C-alpha positions as CSV (number, residue, x, y, z in Angstrom):
1,X,-40.8,-47.9,-122.0
2,X,-38.7,-46.0,-123.9
3,X,-35.2,-45.2,-122.7
4,X,-35.9,-41.3,-121.2
5,X,-38.7,-43.8,-119.1
6,X,-36.6,-46.0,-118.2
7,X,-34.1,-43.7,-116.7
8,X,-36.8,-41.8,-114.8
9,X,-38.0,-45.0,-113.7
10,X,-34.5,-45.9,-112.2
11,X,-33.8,-42.5,-110.7
12,X,-37.3,-42.7,-109.0
13,X,-36.4,-46.1,-107.7
14,X,-33.5,-44.9,-106.4
15,X,-34.8,-41.7,-104.7
16,X,-37.0,-44.0,-103.3
17,X,-34.6,-46.1,-101.8
18,X,-32.2,-43.5,-100.6
19,X,-35.5,-41.4,-99.0
20,X,-36.4,-44.9,-97.1
21,X,-32.6,-45.3,-95.8
22,X,-32.4,-41.7,-94.8
23,X,-35.5,-41.9,-92.8
24,X,-34.5,-45.7,-91.4
25,X,-31.1,-43.7,-90.5
26,X,-32.7,-40.6,-89.3
27,X,-35.0,-42.6,-86.8
28,X,-32.2,-45.1,-85.9
29,X,-30.0,-41.8,-85.2
30,X,-32.8,-40.2,-83.0
31,X,-33.9,-43.8,-81.2
32,X,-29.2,-43.6,-80.2
33,X,-29.4,-40.1,-78.9
34,X,-32.7,-40.8,-76.9
35,X,-31.0,-44.0,-75.5
36,X,-27.8,-42.1,-74.8
37,X,-30.0,-39.4,-73.1
38,X,-31.3,-42.5,-70.4
39,X,-28.1,-43.6,-70.1
40,X,-26.6,-40.3,-68.6
41,X,-29.9,-40.2,-66.7
42,X,-28.9,-43.4,-65.3
43,X,-25.6,-42.1,-64.5
44,X,-26.6,-38.9,-62.9
45,X,-29.7,-40.3,-60.8
46,X,-28.3,-44.1,-60.2
47,X,-24.6,-43.4,-59.9
48,X,-24.0,-46.2,-62.8
49,X,-20.7,-46.6,-63.9
50,X,-21.1,-48.2,-67.2
51,X,-19.5,-47.0,-70.2
52,X,-22.4,-45.3,-73.1
53,X,-22.9,-47.9,-75.1
54,X,-23.8,-46.9,-78.9
55,X,-25.6,-49.1,-81.1
56,X,-25.7,-47.8,-84.3
57,X,-22.5,-47.4,-85.9
58,X,-21.9,-43.6,-86.4
59,X,-18.7,-42.3,-86.0
60,X,-19.4,-39.0,-84.8
61,X,-22.0,-40.1,-82.3
62,X,-19.6,-42.9,-80.9
63,X,-17.3,-39.9,-80.5
64,X,-19.6,-38.1,-79.0
65,X,-20.3,-40.7,-76.4
66,X,-16.6,-41.4,-76.0
67,X,-16.3,-37.6,-75.1
68,X,-19.0,-37.9,-72.9
69,X,-17.9,-40.7,-70.9
70,X,-14.5,-38.7,-70.5
71,X,-15.9,-36.2,-69.2
72,X,-18.2,-38.4,-66.6
73,X,-15.0,-40.1,-65.4
74,X,-13.0,-36.8,-64.8
75,X,-15.9,-35.6,-62.7
76,X,-16.4,-38.8,-60.6
77,X,-13.0,-38.8,-59.9
78,X,-12.8,-35.2,-59.0
79,X,-15.5,-36.1,-56.6
80,X,-13.7,-38.8,-55.3
81,X,-10.8,-36.8,-54.9
82,X,-12.7,-33.8,-53.3
83,X,-14.3,-36.4,-50.8
84,X,-10.9,-37.9,-49.7
85,X,-9.8,-34.7,-49.3
86,X,-12.7,-33.5,-47.2
87,X,-12.3,-36.8,-45.1
88,X,-8.7,-36.2,-44.6
89,X,-9.3,-32.6,-43.5
90,X,-12.4,-34.0,-40.9
91,X,-9.7,-36.6,-39.5
92,X,-6.8,-34.2,-39.0
93,X,-9.2,-31.2,-37.3
94,X,-10.3,-34.3,-34.9
95,X,-6.6,-35.2,-34.2
96,X,-5.8,-31.6,-33.9
97,X,-8.8,-31.1,-31.4
98,X,-7.7,-34.0,-29.4
99,X,-4.0,-33.0,-29.4
100,X,-4.9,-29.5,-27.9
101,X,-7.6,-30.8,-25.5
102,X,-5.2,-33.0,-23.7
103,X,-2.4,-30.8,-22.7
104,X,-5.2,-28.0,-22.3
105,X,-7.0,-30.8,-19.8
106,X,-3.7,-31.0,-17.6
107,X,-3.2,-27.3,-17.6
108,X,-6.8,-26.6,-16.5
109,X,-6.5,-29.7,-14.1
110,X,-3.0,-28.3,-12.4
111,X,-4.4,-24.5,-12.2
112,X,-6.9,-25.6,-10.5
113,X,-4.8,-27.3,-7.6
114,X,-2.8,-24.4,-7.5
115,X,-5.8,-22.1,-6.9
116,X,-7.1,-24.5,-4.5
117,X,-3.7,-24.9,-2.0
118,X,-2.2,-21.5,-3.0
119,X,1.2,-20.9,-4.2
120,X,2.4,-21.5,-1.0
121,X,1.8,-25.0,-0.9
122,X,4.8,-27.5,-1.1
123,X,4.2,-28.6,-4.5
124,X,3.1,-25.7,-6.3
125,X,6.5,-25.1,-7.8
126,X,6.0,-28.9,-9.3
127,X,2.8,-28.2,-10.3
128,X,3.4,-25.0,-12.3
129,X,6.3,-26.7,-14.0
130,X,3.9,-29.2,-15.4
131,X,1.8,-26.3,-16.8
132,X,5.0,-24.7,-18.4
133,X,5.8,-28.1,-20.1
134,X,1.9,-28.6,-21.3
135,X,2.0,-25.1,-22.8
136,X,5.5,-25.9,-24.4
137,X,3.7,-28.6,-25.9
138,X,0.7,-26.6,-27.2
139,X,3.1,-23.9,-28.5
140,X,5.2,-26.8,-30.6
141,X,1.9,-28.4,-31.9
142,X,0.7,-24.9,-33.1
143,X,3.9,-24.2,-35.0
144,X,4.1,-27.7,-36.6
145,X,0.9,-27.1,-38.0
146,X,1.2,-23.6,-39.2
147,X,4.4,-24.8,-41.1
148,X,2.5,-27.6,-42.7
149,X,-0.2,-25.4,-43.5
150,X,2.5,-22.6,-44.8
151,X,4.3,-25.7,-46.9
152,X,1.0,-26.9,-48.4
153,X,-0.2,-23.4,-49.7
154,X,3.0,-23.2,-51.6
155,X,3.5,-19.3,-50.8
156,X,6.8,-20.1,-49.4
157,X,9.7,-21.9,-51.7
158,X,12.9,-23.2,-50.5
159,X,16.4,-21.3,-51.9
160,X,18.7,-24.3,-52.2
161,X,22.1,-23.6,-51.8
162,X,25.3,-25.4,-50.6
163,X,24.9,-26.5,-47.2
164,X,27.6,-28.1,-44.7
165,X,25.3,-31.0,-43.4
166,X,28.1,-32.4,-41.5
167,X,28.1,-29.0,-39.5
168,X,24.1,-29.1,-39.2
169,X,24.0,-32.5,-37.9
170,X,26.7,-31.7,-35.1
171,X,24.9,-28.4,-34.4
172,X,21.4,-30.1,-34.0
173,X,23.1,-32.8,-31.8
174,X,24.6,-30.4,-29.5
175,X,21.4,-28.9,-29.2
176,X,20.0,-32.1,-27.8
177,X,22.8,-32.6,-25.3
178,X,20.4,-31.9,-22.2
179,X,17.6,-33.8,-23.7
180,X,19.7,-37.1,-24.2
181,X,20.7,-36.5,-20.7
182,X,17.4,-36.2,-19.6
183,X,16.5,-39.3,-20.8
184,X,19.6,-41.3,-20.2
185,X,20.5,-42.3,-23.8
186,X,23.7,-41.9,-25.0
187,X,23.8,-41.1,-28.5
188,X,25.8,-43.0,-31.3
189,X,27.0,-40.9,-34.2
190,X,28.7,-41.6,-37.2
191,X,30.0,-38.4,-39.3
192,X,32.4,-38.8,-42.0
193,X,35.9,-36.8,-41.3
194,X,35.2,-34.9,-44.8
195,X,32.6,-32.6,-45.2
196,X,29.3,-33.6,-46.8
197,X,27.9,-30.4,-48.6
198,X,24.4,-31.0,-50.2
199,X,22.3,-28.9,-52.5
200,X,19.4,-27.7,-49.5
201,X,18.0,-24.7,-47.7
202,X,20.0,-24.6,-44.2
203,X,16.8,-24.1,-42.1
204,X,14.7,-26.5,-43.7
205,X,17.7,-29.1,-43.3
206,X,18.2,-28.5,-39.7
207,X,14.5,-28.8,-39.2
208,X,14.6,-32.4,-40.8
209,X,17.4,-33.2,-38.9
210,X,15.6,-32.1,-35.4
211,X,12.8,-33.6,-35.9
212,X,14.0,-37.1,-36.6
213,X,16.7,-37.0,-33.8
214,X,13.2,-35.6,-31.5
215,X,11.5,-38.7,-33.1
216,X,14.0,-41.1,-32.2
217,X,14.7,-39.6,-28.7
218,X,10.8,-39.8,-27.7
219,X,9.9,-43.2,-28.9
220,X,13.6,-45.2,-28.5
221,X,13.4,-48.4,-25.8
222,X,16.9,-48.0,-26.1
223,X,19.6,-46.0,-27.9
224,X,19.6,-43.3,-30.6
225,X,22.0,-43.9,-33.8
226,X,22.9,-41.1,-36.0
227,X,24.9,-41.7,-39.4
228,X,25.9,-39.6,-42.3
229,X,27.5,-40.7,-45.1
230,X,27.4,-39.9,-48.7
231,X,27.9,-42.1,-51.8
232,X,26.8,-42.3,-55.4
233,X,26.3,-38.3,-55.8
234,X,23.9,-38.7,-52.7
235,X,23.9,-37.5,-49.0
236,X,22.7,-40.2,-46.8
237,X,21.3,-39.6,-42.8
238,X,20.1,-42.4,-41.4
239,X,18.7,-41.9,-37.7
240,X,17.6,-45.2,-35.9
241,X,16.3,-46.4,-32.5
242,X,14.7,-49.6,-31.1
243,X,11.1,-50.1,-31.8
244,X,8.5,-52.8,-31.4
245,X,6.4,-51.9,-34.6
246,X,3.9,-53.9,-36.1
247,X,4.4,-55.0,-40.1
248,X,3.4,-52.2,-42.2
249,X,3.3,-49.2,-39.7
250,X,6.7,-48.1,-41.1
251,X,5.1,-47.0,-44.4
252,X,2.4,-44.7,-42.8
253,X,4.8,-42.8,-40.4
254,X,5.1,-39.8,-42.5
255,X,1.4,-39.6,-42.6
256,X,-0.3,-36.4,-40.7
257,X,-0.8,-36.9,-36.9
258,X,-0.2,-40.6,-37.4
259,X,1.9,-42.0,-34.6
260,X,2.4,-45.9,-33.5
261,X,1.3,-44.7,-30.3
262,X,-2.6,-44.5,-31.7
263,X,-3.7,-44.0,-27.6
264,X,-2.2,-40.3,-28.3
265,X,-1.2,-39.9,-24.8
266,X,2.2,-38.6,-25.4
267,X,3.1,-34.7,-26.1
268,X,4.0,-35.4,-29.8
269,X,1.4,-35.1,-32.3
270,X,2.5,-36.8,-35.2
271,X,3.5,-33.9,-37.3
272,X,7.3,-34.1,-37.0
273,X,7.7,-36.5,-39.7
274,X,5.1,-35.0,-41.7
275,X,7.1,-32.0,-42.1
276,X,10.2,-33.8,-42.5
277,X,8.8,-35.8,-45.8
278,X,7.3,-32.0,-46.9
279,X,10.8,-30.4,-46.5
280,X,12.6,-33.2,-48.0
281,X,10.5,-33.6,-51.3
282,X,10.6,-29.4,-51.8
283,X,14.6,-29.9,-51.5
284,X,14.2,-32.6,-54.1
285,X,15.3,-35.7,-52.0
286,X,13.5,-38.4,-50.9
287,X,12.9,-40.2,-47.1
288,X,11.7,-43.5,-46.4
289,X,11.4,-45.1,-42.9
290,X,11.9,-49.1,-42.6
291,X,11.5,-51.5,-39.4
292,X,14.7,-54.0,-39.8
293,X,15.4,-56.1,-36.8
294,X,13.6,-54.2,-34.3
295,X,15.0,-51.2,-35.0
296,X,13.1,-48.3,-36.9
297,X,15.7,-46.7,-39.4
298,X,14.3,-43.5,-41.1
299,X,16.7,-42.2,-44.1
300,X,17.2,-39.2,-46.4
301,X,19.1,-38.8,-49.4
302,X,19.8,-35.4,-50.6
303,X,21.8,-34.6,-53.7
304,X,25.3,-33.9,-52.9
305,X,26.7,-30.3,-54.0
306,X,28.4,-30.3,-57.6
307,X,31.4,-27.9,-57.8
308,X,30.6,-26.0,-61.0
């Protein structure tokens, strides 16, 4: 065999090897694609959570499998978030329905008694007073739920400015004078002599203070303590009251419709502290609750106004 013939034979042999390798590679890739398709079917129909497995070493195929895994995980997470949101919405609707129904039942019952006995009955005035209080409860509940929906929608942004927190707290407490007297509670108030100016929105800060005081007054078994101070560039507003709370309950108080009274027999729907948490967050602050030696302490921290 001459040199030319030898070279031709070598080229033919190499071509055969390359063709055989290419055929094997193509068949292997086809099998791998079929395997990936089968795994995707299992993900879709059986809910498999296993990552896609690629046996054949191929950079592009491995990259494709990794990208598909990323998409699957993103979709799975989105579904989980959506289901959690739906479950939360169902709970909120159920709780709202219950809290609307409770005062409505009372209103209906007392109006039936007034209709039966007439307005001239000796206790008609007392019955109508109960009706008026329950209607007020309904109004507060609707207002709270509407405010939460507005805060959630992001349609209203708070314009933060310099606010005299000392004055706001004092004015709110003055507005609760009659409520404290009726409850037989004398609040302990500790306000600094100097003005505490914070970066906040006046109406929102007033709502935060009112909700905290109202919550303490509604559930206290004794006194209500309101303290305002400033340290390390932060305003600290702490409202506390005696409370018999189970371990871990304090962390749940800012959840919507959550109440330590899970029987939901009182006039409060458990929205007030949720509104506090939303407003404080929008003002760039933090709020936390803790149970400390038989006391429930709710603490709000906001940035002190810095002179420019």
